[in-house]
PDB file of N, CA, C, O and CB in Angstrom:
ATOM      1  N   UNK A   1       0.788  -1.354  -0.267  1.00  0.00           N
ATOM      2  CA  UNK A   1      -0.333  -0.052  -0.191  1.00  0.00           C
ATOM      3  C   UNK A   1       0.550   1.093   0.123  1.00  0.00           C
ATOM      4  O   UNK A   1       1.383   1.074   1.030  1.00  0.00           O
ATOM      5  CB  UNK A   1      -1.634  -0.175   1.100  1.00  0.00           C
ATOM      6  N   UNK A   2       0.295   2.248  -0.792  1.00  0.00           N
ATOM      7  CA  UNK A   2       1.101   3.177  -0.723  1.00  0.00           C
ATOM      8  C   UNK A   2       0.745   4.394   0.328  1.00  0.00           C
ATOM      9  O   UNK A   2      -0.368   4.608   0.808  1.00  0.00           O
ATOM     10  CB  UNK A   2       1.230   3.555  -2.016  1.00  0.00           C
ATOM     11  N   UNK A   3       2.049   5.199   0.595  1.00  0.00           N
ATOM     12  CA  UNK A   3       1.580   6.008   1.826  1.00  0.00           C
ATOM     13  C   UNK A   3       2.171   7.243   1.203  1.00  0.00           C
ATOM     14  O   UNK A   3       3.136   7.207   0.438  1.00  0.00           O
ATOM     15  CB  UNK A   3       2.174   5.546   3.478  1.00  0.00           C
ATOM     16  N   UNK A   4       1.382   8.612   1.662  1.00  0.00           N
ATOM     17  CA  UNK A   4       2.018   9.723   1.216  1.00  0.00           C
ATOM     18  C   UNK A   4       2.898  10.320   1.887  1.00  0.00           C
ATOM     19  O   UNK A   4       2.846  10.385   3.115  1.00  0.00           O
ATOM     20  CB  UNK A   4       1.315  10.508   0.947  1.00  0.00           C
ATOM     21  N   UNK A   5       3.775  10.810   1.219  1.00  0.00           N
ATOM     22  CA  UNK A   5       4.875  11.893   1.485  1.00  0.00           C
ATOM     23  C   UNK A   5       5.136  12.524   1.200  1.00  0.00           C
ATOM     24  O   UNK A   5       5.486  12.520   0.020  1.00  0.00           O
ATOM     25  CB  UNK A   5       5.637  11.944   1.551  1.00  0.00           C
ATOM     26  N   UNK A   6       5.256  13.966   2.144  1.00  0.00           N
ATOM     27  CA  UNK A   6       5.437  15.440   1.733  1.00  0.00           C
ATOM     28  C   UNK A   6       6.679  15.642   1.239  1.00  0.00           C
ATOM     29  O   UNK A   6       7.479  14.935   1.852  1.00  0.00           O
ATOM     30  CB  UNK A   6       5.244  16.413   2.813  1.00  0.00           C
ATOM     31  N   UNK A   7       7.311  16.450   0.203  1.00  0.00           N
ATOM     32  CA  UNK A   7       8.447  16.939  -0.307  1.00  0.00           C
ATOM     33  C   UNK A   7       8.608  18.235   0.046  1.00  0.00           C
ATOM     34  O   UNK A   7       7.630  18.981  -0.014  1.00  0.00           O
ATOM     35  CB  UNK A   7       8.519  16.798  -1.599  1.00  0.00           C
ATOM     36  N   UNK A   8       9.511  18.584   0.353  1.00  0.00           N
ATOM     37  CA  UNK A   8       9.991  19.865   0.971  1.00  0.00           C
ATOM     38  C   UNK A   8      11.418  20.325   0.134  1.00  0.00           C
ATOM     39  O   UNK A   8      12.459  19.686  -0.017  1.00  0.00           O
ATOM     40  CB  UNK A   8      10.283  19.596   2.711  1.00  0.00           C
ATOM     41  N   UNK A   9      11.041  21.696  -0.348  1.00  0.00           N
ATOM     42  CA  UNK A   9      12.219  22.291  -0.975  1.00  0.00           C
ATOM     43  C   UNK A   9      13.583  22.610  -0.357  1.00  0.00           C
ATOM     44  O   UNK A   9      13.644  23.282   0.672  1.00  0.00           O
ATOM     45  CB  UNK A   9      11.820  23.380  -1.412  1.00  0.00           C
ATOM     46  N   UNK A  10      14.778  22.097  -1.022  1.00  0.00           N
ATOM     47  CA  UNK A  10      15.452  21.944  -0.239  1.00  0.00           C
ATOM     48  C   UNK A  10      16.300  23.674  -0.044  1.00  0.00           C
ATOM     49  O   UNK A  10      16.967  23.902   0.966  1.00  0.00           O
ATOM     50  CB  UNK A  10      16.183  20.612  -0.655  1.00  0.00           C
ATOM     51  N   UNK A  11      16.149  24.603  -1.018  1.00  0.00           N
ATOM     52  CA  UNK A  11      16.437  25.958  -0.791  1.00  0.00           C
ATOM     53  C   UNK A  11      16.033  26.905   0.287  1.00  0.00           C
ATOM     54  O   UNK A  11      16.661  27.538   1.136  1.00  0.00           O
ATOM     55  CB  UNK A  11      16.094  26.450  -1.723  1.00  0.00           C
ATOM     56  N   UNK A  12      14.134  26.731  -0.191  1.00  0.00           N
ATOM     57  CA  UNK A  12      13.741  27.607   0.883  1.00  0.00           C
ATOM     58  C   UNK A  12      12.601  26.681   2.205  1.00  0.00           C
ATOM     59  O   UNK A  12      11.995  27.155   3.166  1.00  0.00           O
ATOM     60  CB  UNK A  12      12.879  29.016  -0.016  1.00  0.00           C
ATOM     61  N   UNK A  13      12.668  25.582   1.820  1.00  0.00           N
ATOM     62  CA  UNK A  13      12.082  24.998   2.875  1.00  0.00           C
ATOM     63  C   UNK A  13      10.887  24.701   2.793  1.00  0.00           C
ATOM     64  O   UNK A  13      10.574  23.933   3.702  1.00  0.00           O
ATOM     65  CB  UNK A  13      12.185  25.590   3.824  1.00  0.00           C
ATOM     66  N   UNK A  14       9.794  25.033   1.905  1.00  0.00           N
ATOM     67  CA  UNK A  14       8.907  24.872   2.182  1.00  0.00           C
ATOM     68  C   UNK A  14       8.031  24.056   1.175  1.00  0.00           C
ATOM     69  O   UNK A  14       8.323  24.110  -0.020  1.00  0.00           O
ATOM     70  CB  UNK A  14       8.650  25.885   2.545  1.00  0.00           C
ATOM     71  N   UNK A  15       7.007  23.327   1.586  1.00  0.00           N
ATOM     72  CA  UNK A  15       6.391  21.901   1.392  1.00  0.00           C
ATOM     73  C   UNK A  15       5.488  22.111   0.686  1.00  0.00           C
ATOM     74  O   UNK A  15       4.396  22.524   1.076  1.00  0.00           O
ATOM     75  CB  UNK A  15       5.920  21.128   2.491  1.00  0.00           C
ATOM     76  N   UNK A  16       5.842  21.821  -0.674  1.00  0.00           N
ATOM     77  CA  UNK A  16       5.366  22.239  -1.775  1.00  0.00           C
ATOM     78  C   UNK A  16       4.488  21.017  -2.183  1.00  0.00           C
ATOM     79  O   UNK A  16       3.360  21.312  -2.577  1.00  0.00           O
ATOM     80  CB  UNK A  16       6.454  22.686  -2.732  1.00  0.00           C
ATOM     81  N   UNK A  17       4.838  19.600  -2.153  1.00  0.00           N
ATOM     82  CA  UNK A  17       4.103  18.539  -2.817  1.00  0.00           C
ATOM     83  C   UNK A  17       4.237  17.062  -2.180  1.00  0.00           C
ATOM     84  O   UNK A  17       5.182  16.426  -1.712  1.00  0.00           O
ATOM     85  CB  UNK A  17       4.578  18.515  -4.255  1.00  0.00           C
ATOM     86  N   UNK A  18       2.970  16.826  -2.360  1.00  0.00           N
ATOM     87  CA  UNK A  18       2.536  15.336  -1.855  1.00  0.00           C
ATOM     88  C   UNK A  18       2.622  14.408  -2.550  1.00  0.00           C
ATOM     89  O   UNK A  18       1.844  14.589  -3.487  1.00  0.00           O
ATOM     90  CB  UNK A  18       1.366  15.142  -1.503  1.00  0.00           C
ATOM     91  N   UNK A  19       3.354  13.071  -2.694  1.00  0.00           N
ATOM     92  CA  UNK A  19       3.253  12.163  -3.629  1.00  0.00           C
ATOM     93  C   UNK A  19       3.694  10.852  -2.998  1.00  0.00           C
ATOM     94  O   UNK A  19       4.646  10.641  -2.246  1.00  0.00           O
ATOM     95  CB  UNK A  19       4.006  12.558  -4.813  1.00  0.00           C
ATOM     96  N   UNK A  20       2.656   9.913  -3.546  1.00  0.00           N
ATOM     97  CA  UNK A  20       2.708   8.445  -2.910  1.00  0.00           C
ATOM     98  C   UNK A  20       3.922   7.377  -3.151  1.00  0.00           C
ATOM     99  O   UNK A  20       4.372   7.131  -4.270  1.00  0.00           O
ATOM    100  CB  UNK A  20       1.479   7.731  -3.424  1.00  0.00           C
ATOM    101  N   UNK A  21       4.288   6.906  -2.201  1.00  0.00           N
ATOM    102  CA  UNK A  21       5.232   5.897  -1.850  1.00  0.00           C
ATOM    103  C   UNK A  21       4.873   4.806  -1.094  1.00  0.00           C
ATOM    104  O   UNK A  21       4.180   4.645  -0.090  1.00  0.00           O
ATOM    105  CB  UNK A  21       6.184   6.402  -1.248  1.00  0.00           C
ATOM    106  N   UNK A  22       5.893   3.679  -2.255  1.00  0.00           N
ATOM    107  CA  UNK A  22       5.276   2.243  -1.612  1.00  0.00           C
ATOM    108  C   UNK A  22       6.725   2.243  -0.396  1.00  0.00           C
ATOM    109  O   UNK A  22       7.864   2.440  -0.818  1.00  0.00           O
ATOM    110  CB  UNK A  22       5.160   0.447  -3.116  1.00  0.00           C
ATOM    111  N   UNK A  23       6.486   2.029   0.895  1.00  0.00           N
ATOM    112  CA  UNK A  23       7.879   2.123   1.959  1.00  0.00           C
ATOM    113  C   UNK A  23       8.150   0.605   2.245  1.00  0.00           C
ATOM    114  O   UNK A  23       8.999   0.242   3.059  1.00  0.00           O
ATOM    115  CB  UNK A  23       7.569   3.062   3.655  1.00  0.00           C
ATOM    116  N   UNK A  24       7.528  -0.079   1.666  1.00  0.00           N
ATOM    117  CA  UNK A  24       7.969  -1.724   1.199  1.00  0.00           C
ATOM    118  C   UNK A  24       9.065  -1.846   0.468  1.00  0.00           C
ATOM    119  O   UNK A  24      10.030  -2.382   1.013  1.00  0.00           O
ATOM    120  CB  UNK A  24       6.959  -2.484   0.310  1.00  0.00           C
ATOM    121  N   UNK A  25       9.178  -1.432  -0.784  1.00  0.00           N
ATOM    122  CA  UNK A  25      10.123  -1.416  -1.637  1.00  0.00           C
ATOM    123  C   UNK A  25      10.861  -0.481  -1.906  1.00  0.00           C
ATOM    124  O   UNK A  25      11.871  -0.821  -2.522  1.00  0.00           O
ATOM    125  CB  UNK A  25       9.799  -1.694  -2.484  1.00  0.00           C
ATOM    126  N   UNK A  26      10.715   1.056  -1.590  1.00  0.00           N
ATOM    127  CA  UNK A  26      11.285   2.271  -1.390  1.00  0.00           C
ATOM    128  C   UNK A  26      11.945   2.447  -0.272  1.00  0.00           C
ATOM    129  O   UNK A  26      11.423   3.471   0.172  1.00  0.00           O
ATOM    130  CB  UNK A  26      10.480   3.160  -1.474  1.00  0.00           C
ATOM    131  N   UNK A  27      12.985   2.026   0.693  1.00  0.00           N
ATOM    132  CA  UNK A  27      13.394   2.081   2.276  1.00  0.00           C
ATOM    133  C   UNK A  27      13.982   3.493   2.810  1.00  0.00           C
ATOM    134  O   UNK A  27      13.945   3.894   3.973  1.00  0.00           O
ATOM    135  CB  UNK A  27      14.594   0.934   2.570  1.00  0.00           C
ATOM    136  N   UNK A  28      14.596   4.228   1.551  1.00  0.00           N
ATOM    137  CA  UNK A  28      15.894   5.242   1.393  1.00  0.00           C
ATOM    138  C   UNK A  28      14.415   6.378   1.241  1.00  0.00           C
ATOM    139  O   UNK A  28      13.231   6.206   0.951  1.00  0.00           O
ATOM    140  CB  UNK A  28      17.417   4.952  -0.349  1.00  0.00           C
ATOM    141  N   UNK A  29      15.351   7.679   1.653  1.00  0.00           N
ATOM    142  CA  UNK A  29      14.314   8.566   1.328  1.00  0.00           C
ATOM    143  C   UNK A  29      14.382   9.321  -0.145  1.00  0.00           C
ATOM    144  O   UNK A  29      15.409   9.436  -0.813  1.00  0.00           O
ATOM    145  CB  UNK A  29      14.306   9.564   2.433  1.00  0.00           C
ATOM    146  N   UNK A  30      12.859   9.891  -0.567  1.00  0.00           N
ATOM    147  CA  UNK A  30      13.086  10.342  -1.773  1.00  0.00           C
ATOM    148  C   UNK A  30      13.466  11.479  -1.977  1.00  0.00           C
ATOM    149  O   UNK A  30      13.185  12.445  -1.268  1.00  0.00           O
ATOM    150  CB  UNK A  30      12.265  10.223  -2.398  1.00  0.00           C
ATOM    151  N   UNK A  31      14.534  11.502  -3.532  1.00  0.00           N
ATOM    152  CA  UNK A  31      14.831  12.852  -3.854  1.00  0.00           C
ATOM    153  C   UNK A  31      14.139  13.210  -5.314  1.00  0.00           C
ATOM    154  O   UNK A  31      13.908  12.300  -6.109  1.00  0.00           O
ATOM    155  CB  UNK A  31      16.455  13.043  -3.854  1.00  0.00           C
ATOM    156  N   UNK A  32      13.841  14.504  -5.602  1.00  0.00           N
ATOM    157  CA  UNK A  32      13.071  14.575  -6.735  1.00  0.00           C
ATOM    158  C   UNK A  32      13.677  15.937  -7.032  1.00  0.00           C
ATOM    159  O   UNK A  32      13.908  16.730  -6.119  1.00  0.00           O
ATOM    160  CB  UNK A  32      11.418  14.413  -6.581  1.00  0.00           C
ATOM    161  N   UNK A  33      13.950  16.226  -8.371  1.00  0.00           N
ATOM    162  CA  UNK A  33      14.028  17.689  -8.870  1.00  0.00           C
ATOM    163  C   UNK A  33      12.776  18.492  -9.535  1.00  0.00           C
ATOM    164  O   UNK A  33      12.519  18.539 -10.738  1.00  0.00           O
ATOM    165  CB  UNK A  33      15.081  17.690  -9.898  1.00  0.00           C
ATOM    166  N   UNK A  34      12.094  19.081  -8.531  1.00  0.00           N
ATOM    167  CA  UNK A  34      10.778  19.793  -8.870  1.00  0.00           C
ATOM    168  C   UNK A  34      10.829  21.121  -8.994  1.00  0.00           C
ATOM    169  O   UNK A  34      11.779  21.786  -8.580  1.00  0.00           O
ATOM    170  CB  UNK A  34       9.793  19.584  -7.956  1.00  0.00           C
ATOM    171  N   UNK A  35       9.739  21.639  -9.615  1.00  0.00           N
ATOM    172  CA  UNK A  35       9.414  23.026  -9.795  1.00  0.00           C
ATOM    173  C   UNK A  35       9.050  23.919  -8.786  1.00  0.00           C
ATOM    174  O   UNK A  35       7.843  24.158  -8.746  1.00  0.00           O
ATOM    175  CB  UNK A  35       8.517  23.100 -10.567  1.00  0.00           C
ATOM    176  N   UNK A  36       9.783  24.508  -7.921  1.00  0.00           N
ATOM    177  CA  UNK A  36       9.260  25.527  -6.494  1.00  0.00           C
ATOM    178  C   UNK A  36       8.514  26.664  -7.043  1.00  0.00           C
ATOM    179  O   UNK A  36       8.952  27.478  -7.855  1.00  0.00           O
ATOM    180  CB  UNK A  36      10.639  26.279  -5.484  1.00  0.00           C
ATOM    181  N   UNK A  37       7.494  26.643  -6.589  1.00  0.00           N
ATOM    182  CA  UNK A  37       6.648  28.121  -7.142  1.00  0.00           C
ATOM    183  C   UNK A  37       7.001  29.543  -6.221  1.00  0.00           C
ATOM    184  O   UNK A  37       6.804  30.700  -6.592  1.00  0.00           O
ATOM    185  CB  UNK A  37       4.725  27.852  -6.950  1.00  0.00           C
ATOM    186  N   UNK A  38       7.692  29.005  -4.658  1.00  0.00           N
ATOM    187  CA  UNK A  38       8.274  30.046  -3.842  1.00  0.00           C
ATOM    188  C   UNK A  38       9.769  30.642  -4.288  1.00  0.00           C
ATOM    189  O   UNK A  38      10.103  31.821  -4.172  1.00  0.00           O
ATOM    190  CB  UNK A  38       8.349  29.453  -2.432  1.00  0.00           C
ATOM    191  N   UNK A  39      10.503  29.681  -4.764  1.00  0.00           N
ATOM    192  CA  UNK A  39      11.612  30.006  -5.429  1.00  0.00           C
ATOM    193  C   UNK A  39      11.464  30.807  -7.011  1.00  0.00           C
ATOM    194  O   UNK A  39      11.667  31.965  -7.378  1.00  0.00           O
ATOM    195  CB  UNK A  39      12.311  28.677  -5.498  1.00  0.00           C
ATOM    196  N   UNK A  40      11.081  29.759  -7.595  1.00  0.00           N
ATOM    197  CA  UNK A  40      10.428  30.516  -9.035  1.00  0.00           C
ATOM    198  C   UNK A  40      11.477  29.568 -10.149  1.00  0.00           C
ATOM    199  O   UNK A  40      11.678  29.878 -11.324  1.00  0.00           O
ATOM    200  CB  UNK A  40      10.777  32.763  -9.147  1.00  0.00           C
ATOM    201  N   UNK A  41      12.154  28.170  -9.330  1.00  0.00           N
ATOM    202  CA  UNK A  41      12.764  27.669 -10.410  1.00  0.00           C
ATOM    203  C   UNK A  41      13.026  26.277  -9.911  1.00  0.00           C
ATOM    204  O   UNK A  41      12.741  26.164  -8.719  1.00  0.00           O
ATOM    205  CB  UNK A  41      13.991  28.480 -10.873  1.00  0.00           C
ATOM    206  N   UNK A  42      13.622  24.861 -10.642  1.00  0.00           N
ATOM    207  CA  UNK A  42      13.478  23.757 -10.357  1.00  0.00           C
ATOM    208  C   UNK A  42      14.694  23.392  -9.213  1.00  0.00           C
ATOM    209  O   UNK A  42      15.902  23.611  -9.298  1.00  0.00           O
ATOM    210  CB  UNK A  42      13.415  23.029 -11.626  1.00  0.00           C
ATOM    211  N   UNK A  43      13.991  22.812  -8.218  1.00  0.00           N
ATOM    212  CA  UNK A  43      15.166  22.669  -7.206  1.00  0.00           C
ATOM    213  C   UNK A  43      14.890  21.129  -6.570  1.00  0.00           C
ATOM    214  O   UNK A  43      13.824  20.514  -6.549  1.00  0.00           O
ATOM    215  CB  UNK A  43      15.128  24.018  -5.899  1.00  0.00           C
ATOM    216  N   UNK A  44      16.307  20.683  -6.021  1.00  0.00           N
ATOM    217  CA  UNK A  44      15.583  19.443  -5.401  1.00  0.00           C
ATOM    218  C   UNK A  44      14.747  19.471  -4.056  1.00  0.00           C
ATOM    219  O   UNK A  44      14.817  20.393  -3.243  1.00  0.00           O
ATOM    220  CB  UNK A  44      16.605  18.459  -5.161  1.00  0.00           C
ATOM    221  N   UNK A  45      13.978  18.391  -3.925  1.00  0.00           N
ATOM    222  CA  UNK A  45      12.873  18.577  -3.053  1.00  0.00           C
ATOM    223  C   UNK A  45      13.206  16.866  -2.521  1.00  0.00           C
ATOM    224  O   UNK A  45      13.287  15.932  -3.318  1.00  0.00           O
ATOM    225  CB  UNK A  45      11.139  19.096  -3.910  1.00  0.00           C
ATOM    226  N   UNK A  46      13.342  16.752  -1.251  1.00  0.00           N
ATOM    227  CA  UNK A  46      13.381  15.694  -0.380  1.00  0.00           C
ATOM    228  C   UNK A  46      12.099  15.433   0.092  1.00  0.00           C
ATOM    229  O   UNK A  46      11.095  16.136  -0.017  1.00  0.00           O
ATOM    230  CB  UNK A  46      14.255  15.895   0.657  1.00  0.00           C
ATOM    231  N   UNK A  47      12.238  14.341   0.632  1.00  0.00           N
ATOM    232  CA  UNK A  47      10.698  13.541   1.342  1.00  0.00           C
ATOM    233  C   UNK A  47      11.310  14.160   3.263  1.00  0.00           C
ATOM    234  O   UNK A  47      12.356  14.129   3.911  1.00  0.00           O
ATOM    235  CB  UNK A  47      10.642  10.776   0.977  1.00  0.00           C
ATOM    236  N   UNK A  48       9.853  14.661   3.467  1.00  0.00           N
ATOM    237  CA  UNK A  48      10.378  14.998   5.310  1.00  0.00           C
ATOM    238  C   UNK A  48       9.602  13.626   5.658  1.00  0.00           C
ATOM    239  O   UNK A  48       9.017  12.758   5.010  1.00  0.00           O
ATOM    240  CB  UNK A  48       9.553  16.872   6.437  1.00  0.00           C
ATOM    241  N   UNK A  49       9.949  13.922   7.245  1.00  0.00           N
ATOM    242  CA  UNK A  49       9.119  12.649   8.263  1.00  0.00           C
ATOM    243  C   UNK A  49       7.607  12.762   7.959  1.00  0.00           C
ATOM    244  O   UNK A  49       6.807  12.011   8.517  1.00  0.00           O
ATOM    245  CB  UNK A  49       9.306  12.909  10.183  1.00  0.00           C
TER     246      UNK A  49
END
């Protein structure tokens, strides 16, 4: 079953996105380059607790 995780921008620390993640198959934290509307550019977004 997929759980929702929150993605946070690494530059401005705003919580922008939620995405599903299967925690049984992917145990490490998720890191995706996505567009941050607050920064106005593409930045690395990391999964938060």
